[in-house]
C-alpha positions in Angstrom: 1.3 33.8 -117.3 0.0 37.0 -115.8 1.4 37.2 -112.2 -1.3 37.3 -109.6 -1.9 40.6 -107.8 0.1 40.7 -104.6 -1.6 41.8 -101.4 -0.6 45.0 -99.6 1.9 43.2 -97.4 3.8 41.9 -100.4 7.1 43.6 -99.5 7.1 41.9 -96.1 6.1 38.5 -97.6 8.9 38.7 -100.2 11.5 38.9 -97.5 10.8 35.3 -96.6 10.6 34.1 -100.2 13.9 32.5 -101.2 12.8 32.1 -104.8 14.6 34.3 -107.2 13.3 33.0 -110.5 11.2 30.3 -112.0 12.3 29.2 -115.5 11.5 26.1 -117.6 10.1 24.2 -114.7 13.0 25.0 -112.5 13.0 27.0 -109.2 16.1 29.1 -108.9 16.8 30.2 -105.3 18.7 33.3 -104.2 21.7 31.1 -103.2 21.9 29.9 -106.9 20.7 26.4 -106.1 18.1 24.7 -108.3 15.0 22.7 -107.4 12.3 20.9 -109.3 8.9 20.1 -107.7 6.7 17.1 -108.5 3.1 16.6 -107.4 2.5 13.0 -106.4 -0.4 10.7 -106.0 -0.8 8.8 -102.7 -1.2 5.3 -101.4 -3.7 4.6 -98.6 -1.3 2.8 -96.3 -4.0 1.9 -93.7 -6.0 -0.1 -96.3 -3.0 -2.4 -97.1 -2.6 -5.7 -95.4 0.2 -6.2 -92.9 2.4 -7.9 -95.5 1.7 -5.2 -98.1 2.6 -2.5 -95.5 5.9 -4.2 -94.7 6.7 -4.7 -98.4 5.9 -1.0 -99.2 8.0 0.1 -96.3 11.0 -1.9 -97.4 10.6 -0.7 -101.0 10.5 2.9 -99.9 13.6 2.4 -97.7 15.4 0.9 -100.7 14.3 3.8 -102.9 15.7 6.3 -100.4 18.9 4.4 -100.0 19.4 4.4 -103.8 19.6 8.2 -103.9 22.9 10.0 -103.4 21.2 13.4 -102.9 18.7 14.7 -100.3 15.0 14.7 -101.0 12.3 16.8 -99.4 8.7 15.7 -99.1 5.9 18.2 -98.4 2.3 17.4 -97.4 0.0 20.4 -97.9 -3.2 20.3 -95.9 -6.0 22.7 -96.6 -9.7 22.8 -95.7 -11.7 21.2 -98.4 -13.4 24.0 -100.4 -16.8 23.1 -101.8 -18.1 26.6 -102.4 -18.1 26.3 -106.2 -19.9 22.9 -106.0 -22.5 24.2 -103.6 -23.1 27.3 -105.7 -23.8 25.1 -108.7 -26.3 23.0 -106.6 -28.0 26.3 -105.4 -28.5 27.4 -109.0 -30.1 24.0 -109.8 -32.3 24.5 -106.7 -33.6 27.9 -108.0 -34.4 26.3 -111.4 -36.2 23.3 -109.9 -39.9 23.4 -110.7 -40.8 20.3 -108.7 -41.4 21.5 -105.1 -40.5 18.2 -103.5 -37.2 18.0 -105.4 -36.5 21.7 -104.6 -36.9 20.9 -100.9 -34.7 17.8 -101.1 -32.1 19.8 -102.9 -32.1 22.4 -100.2 -31.8 19.7 -97.5 -28.9 18.2 -99.4 -27.1 21.5 -99.5 -27.5 21.9 -95.7 -26.3 18.4 -95.1 -23.2 18.8 -97.2 -22.3 22.1 -95.5 -22.8 20.7 -92.0 -20.9 17.5 -92.8 -17.9 19.3 -94.2 -17.8 21.7 -91.2 -18.3 19.0 -88.6 -15.9 16.5 -90.1 -13.3 19.1 -90.7 -12.4 17.5 -94.1 -9.0 18.4 -95.4 -7.7 18.3 -98.9 -4.1 17.0 -98.9 -1.6 17.5 -101.7 1.7 15.7 -101.8 4.9 17.1 -103.3 8.5 15.9 -103.6 11.3 18.4 -104.1 14.5 17.5 -105.9 17.5 19.8 -105.3 20.6 20.5 -107.2 23.3 22.6 -105.5 26.4 24.0 -107.3 29.3 22.9 -105.1 32.4 25.0 -104.8 35.5 23.1 -105.8 39.0 23.5 -104.2 40.5 24.5 -107.6 38.2 27.4 -107.9 37.6 30.3 -105.5 34.1 31.1 -104.3 34.1 34.4 -106.3 35.3 32.6 -109.4 32.7 29.9 -109.1 29.9 32.5 -108.8 31.2 34.3 -111.9 30.9 31.2 -113.9 27.3 30.6 -112.7 25.8 34.0 -112.9 26.4 37.1 -114.9 26.2 40.1 -112.6 25.2 43.4 -114.0 25.3 46.6 -111.9 21.8 47.7 -110.8 20.2 44.6 -112.3 19.3 41.3 -110.8 21.9 38.6 -111.4 20.8 36.0 -113.9 22.0 32.6 -114.8 24.1 32.3 -118.0 22.0 30.3 -120.3 24.8 27.8 -121.1 25.4 27.1 -117.4 21.7 26.9 -116.7 21.2 24.3 -119.4 24.1 22.3 -118.0 22.8 22.3 -114.4 19.2 21.8 -115.5 20.2 18.6 -117.3 21.7 17.2 -114.1 18.6 18.3 -112.2 16.4 16.6 -114.8 18.3 13.4 -114.4 17.7 13.4 -110.7 14.1 14.2 -111.1 13.6 11.3 -113.6 15.3 9.0 -111.1 12.9 10.0 -108.4 9.9 9.7 -110.7 11.0 6.1 -111.7 11.6 5.2 -108.0 8.2 6.4 -106.9 6.5 4.7 -109.8 7.9 1.4 -108.5 6.0 2.1 -105.3 2.8 2.7 -107.1 3.1 6.5 -106.8 2.7 8.7 -109.9 4.9 11.9 -109.8 4.5 14.7 -112.4 6.9 17.7 -112.6 5.2 21.1 -112.2 5.6 23.7 -115.0 6.3 27.4 -114.6 2.6 28.4 -114.2 1.9 25.7 -111.7 5.0 26.6 -109.7 4.1 30.2 -109.6 0.5 29.4 -108.4 1.9 27.0 -105.8 4.3 29.4 -104.2 1.7 32.2 -104.3 -0.7 29.9 -102.3 2.0 29.0 -99.9 2.9 32.5 -99.0 -0.6 34.0 -99.3 -2.8 31.7 -97.3 -6.4 32.9 -97.1 -7.7 33.3 -93.6 
């Protein structure tokens, strides 16, 4: 994937970005911890009956209690962008030969624009973040532990040894699969993001259009 062009304030933005590398669907942070991200479907809780709401709450509680690692849930809210859709309708309006239909198309465009602005419609995306942190053991010093995890080269960015990366990624994948299965039991579909999707997601998080 070709990395998106960074804005002029990129150096300032990068100070706050804890991501060091994205590889094989895994986010590697500067503290050497690993994370996987899954985009999730949602359940309209308000439309459920009282009994269904209680059952869903209990199942979700049981799911959380079954995990022996922390879990982070992110809800991303953005204004609903219909520019592309409206542009397509405007092109149809220009090509419309029937005067009445052309007028109705224009009125429809104005209605949609006004409705979206008045209702302040938001597009929500749901993500779950599964972490894996390399814990220092008593038998091994901090420096020794780091040396087994990364290969440091003078003047170059530290990179994970491939063998160690595979080992830790396997454990992270096991956790991710456990979370996906648990959410599926709640009627929620979770899909891991790949490298391209992760790159685009972090770019959007740190470069919000005003």
